[in-house]
Backbone bond lengths (Angstrom), bond angles and torsions (degrees), N, CA, C in turn:
res aa  C-N    CA-C-N  psi(-1)  N-CA   C-N-CA  omega(-1)  CA-C   N-CA-C  phi
1 M - - - 1.445 - - 1.529 107.94 -
2 Y 1.307 116.44 132.09 1.459 122.49 179.47 1.537 110.10 -92.37
3 L 1.323 115.60 164.47 1.458 120.98 176.94 1.526 110.79 -54.81
4 E 1.316 117.03 -39.47 1.464 120.96 179.27 1.532 111.23 -59.61
5 D 1.335 116.53 -36.83 1.463 120.82 178.28 1.530 110.93 -65.99
6 V 1.326 116.12 -40.97 1.461 120.80 178.91 1.528 110.03 -65.49
7 I 1.316 116.94 -41.89 1.459 120.34 178.54 1.526 110.44 -63.29
8 H 1.311 116.90 -37.16 1.468 120.38 175.24 1.530 110.07 -61.47
9 L 1.332 117.70 -42.37 1.459 121.19 177.55 1.530 111.15 -62.58
10 I 1.332 116.24 -40.29 1.461 120.73 179.05 1.525 110.25 -64.59
11 R 1.316 116.33 -45.06 1.471 119.51 177.97 1.522 111.44 -60.19
12 S 1.311 116.95 -41.70 1.468 121.15 178.78 1.528 110.75 -64.31
13 A 1.330 116.35 -42.42 1.469 120.47 179.18 1.528 110.46 -63.08
14 C 1.326 116.60 -39.60 1.465 120.93 178.12 1.525 110.73 -64.46
15 T 1.310 116.47 -42.37 1.462 120.76 179.39 1.526 110.43 -62.36
16 E 1.329 116.37 -46.10 1.469 120.62 179.59 1.521 112.06 -62.73
17 A 1.340 115.96 -35.93 1.473 120.80 -177.72 1.519 112.64 -78.41
18 G 1.331 116.88 -18.27 1.454 120.39 -178.08 1.514 113.46 103.89
19 G 1.322 116.85 17.28 1.460 121.42 177.02 1.520 111.82 129.43
20 Q 1.326 114.68 170.30 1.460 120.50 -178.58 1.520 112.29 -62.47
21 A 1.336 116.87 -42.38 1.465 120.58 -178.91 1.531 110.90 -63.81
22 A 1.329 116.52 -40.04 1.467 120.60 -179.79 1.525 110.63 -65.89
23 W 1.331 117.37 -44.15 1.462 119.95 179.62 1.527 110.19 -66.81
24 A 1.326 116.24 -37.75 1.469 120.65 177.79 1.533 110.09 -58.89
25 R 1.324 117.41 -44.36 1.465 120.41 178.48 1.525 110.95 -63.43
26 Q 1.324 116.99 -40.20 1.473 120.85 -178.57 1.521 112.31 -62.53
27 I 1.332 116.64 -38.34 1.465 119.33 -174.37 1.528 112.99 -101.27
28 G 1.346 117.17 -3.10 1.460 120.25 179.07 1.515 113.53 75.59
29 E 1.311 115.77 37.31 1.470 121.92 -178.13 1.524 108.69 -119.88
30 H 1.324 116.73 160.39 1.457 120.91 175.31 1.534 109.01 -78.58
31 K 1.336 116.58 137.44 1.469 119.24 -179.23 1.523 111.33 -63.54
32 Q 1.331 118.10 -30.11 1.459 121.15 177.98 1.531 111.14 -64.53
33 S 1.325 117.04 -36.38 1.471 120.71 177.75 1.521 110.93 -62.45
34 I 1.313 116.24 -41.69 1.471 120.59 178.93 1.519 109.52 -63.92
35 N 1.326 116.76 -44.89 1.456 120.81 179.23 1.526 111.22 -61.15
36 E 1.318 117.77 -41.03 1.466 121.19 -179.92 1.526 111.63 -65.56
37 V 1.321 117.14 -36.14 1.468 120.39 177.44 1.523 109.97 -68.02
38 I 1.326 116.94 -45.95 1.461 121.09 -179.13 1.523 111.77 -60.26
39 H 1.328 116.79 -30.14 1.466 121.37 179.95 1.534 113.08 -99.97
40 Y 1.341 116.61 20.35 1.470 123.30 173.44 1.532 113.81 61.47
41 R 1.333 118.11 27.82 1.459 120.29 178.01 1.515 112.10 -94.33
42 R 1.322 117.36 -16.55 1.461 121.47 176.34 1.514 109.65 -154.62
43 R 1.315 115.71 165.78 1.467 122.03 179.65 1.526 110.07 -83.19
44 P 1.324 117.53 156.54 1.463 120.15 176.01 1.534 110.88 -58.94
45 T 1.322 115.86 140.53 1.458 121.35 -178.77 1.527 110.45 -81.30
46 P 1.331 117.08 164.35 1.471 119.07 176.15 1.532 113.07 -57.23
47 K 1.333 118.00 -36.32 1.471 120.15 178.26 1.524 111.16 -64.07
48 M 1.317 117.27 -39.35 1.458 120.91 178.36 1.524 110.36 -65.12
49 C 1.317 115.64 -45.37 1.466 119.93 -179.56 1.523 110.67 -62.49
50 K 1.313 116.68 -42.58 1.461 120.07 179.47 1.526 110.65 -62.72
51 A 1.335 116.96 -43.27 1.462 120.78 179.53 1.527 111.90 -63.26
52 L 1.334 116.55 -30.82 1.468 121.33 179.87 1.525 112.17 -90.10
53 N 1.325 115.85 -2.84 1.464 122.30 -178.28 1.532 111.70 59.06
54 I 1.331 114.85 45.06 1.461 120.54 176.31 1.525 108.74 -127.00
55 R 1.321 115.96 161.41 1.455 122.33 -179.86 1.521 107.89 -124.36
56 P 1.336 117.54 124.60 1.466 118.60 -179.71 1.520 111.70 -73.24
57 I 1.318 115.41 134.09 1.460 122.49 174.74 1.521 106.01 -133.53
58 V 1.318 117.12 124.05 1.460 120.89 -177.74 1.521 108.76 -95.79
59 T 1.330 116.40 129.85 1.461 121.63 175.39 1.520 108.70 -130.41
60 Y 1.296 115.82 161.16 1.457 121.79 178.61 1.518 108.38 -129.34
61 E 1.321 114.99 145.10 1.457 119.97 178.28 1.523 108.62 -140.77
62 N 1.322 115.93 163.62 1.462 120.78 177.75 1.517 109.96 -70.35
63 G 1.320 116.21 136.57 1.459 120.45 177.64 1.510 111.29 75.98
64 W 1.306 116.46 128.62 1.452 120.69 179.68 1.505 109.16 -97.19
65 R 1.319 116.14 135.79 1.454 120.28 177.50 1.513 107.96 -145.55
66 R 1.295 115.43 144.95 1.454 121.45 176.06 1.508 106.82 -108.92
67 R 1.310 115.31 118.64 1.457 120.98 -178.06 1.511 110.04 -72.10
68 K 1.313 117.33 133.71 1.467 122.00 177.61 1.515 109.35 -96.31
69 G 1.332 114.96 149.48 1.450 117.94 174.47 1.426 116.14 125.94
């Protein structure tokens, strides 16, 4: 799963909750943190990952590419 996939999950969770502020309240996170993740300014927090039932694993590969879609 790529970062873009996680951001898609976050956006979907926000939509289901009724917005970023609503999802932030549900998971005990600051709404600004969610906004920063959605706009690629920071990585998803542990609270976000837990709410999405995912575990962050960092890997590195040759050549940097940003997946579109």
